[in-house]
C-alpha positions in Angstrom: 97.6 89.6 114.0 100.7 89.1 112.0 103.6 90.8 111.7 103.6 92.4 108.0 99.6 93.4 109.0 101.5 95.1 112.2 104.4 97.2 109.6 101.7 97.9 107.7 99.9 99.7 110.3 103.8 101.1 111.8 104.6 102.3 108.3 101.5 105.0 107.5 101.7 106.3 111.0 104.9 108.5 110.7 105.7 111.7 112.9 105.7 114.6 110.8 105.4 117.9 112.3 105.1 116.4 115.6 101.3 114.7 113.9 100.9 111.0 113.7 100.5 111.3 109.2 98.6 107.4 109.1 96.1 108.4 111.3 95.1 112.6 109.4 95.1 110.7 106.1 93.1 108.4 106.7 90.6 110.5 109.0 90.8 113.8 107.9 91.5 114.9 111.8 95.2 115.9 113.8 95.5 112.6 116.3 98.7 113.9 118.3 101.6 111.4 118.1 101.9 108.5 118.9 98.5 107.4 118.1 96.9 104.8 120.1 97.1 102.5 117.4 100.9 102.8 116.7 101.2 102.5 120.1 99.5 99.1 120.5 102.0 98.5 116.8 104.5 99.2 118.5 103.9 96.6 122.3 102.8 94.3 120.0 106.0 94.6 117.2 108.0 94.6 120.8 106.5 90.9 121.8 106.9 89.4 119.2 110.7 90.2 119.0 110.8 89.6 122.7 109.0 86.3 122.3 111.4 85.4 119.1 114.3 86.0 120.5 113.4 83.8 124.2 112.3 81.2 121.9 115.9 80.4 120.5 118.0 80.8 123.6 115.7 78.0 125.5 
């Protein structure tokens, strides 16, 4: 998974009235925010940022 792919997932999974707008749009069903995909993408993004930071200190 690349940083660009993660950013695309995060860009469509935005909270709107407490619901994930991306899930509502893609699957036409209500899904609580944060949905599983945005949780995963957020964790991936945080790990990548931490990895870049720690690699810079080495």
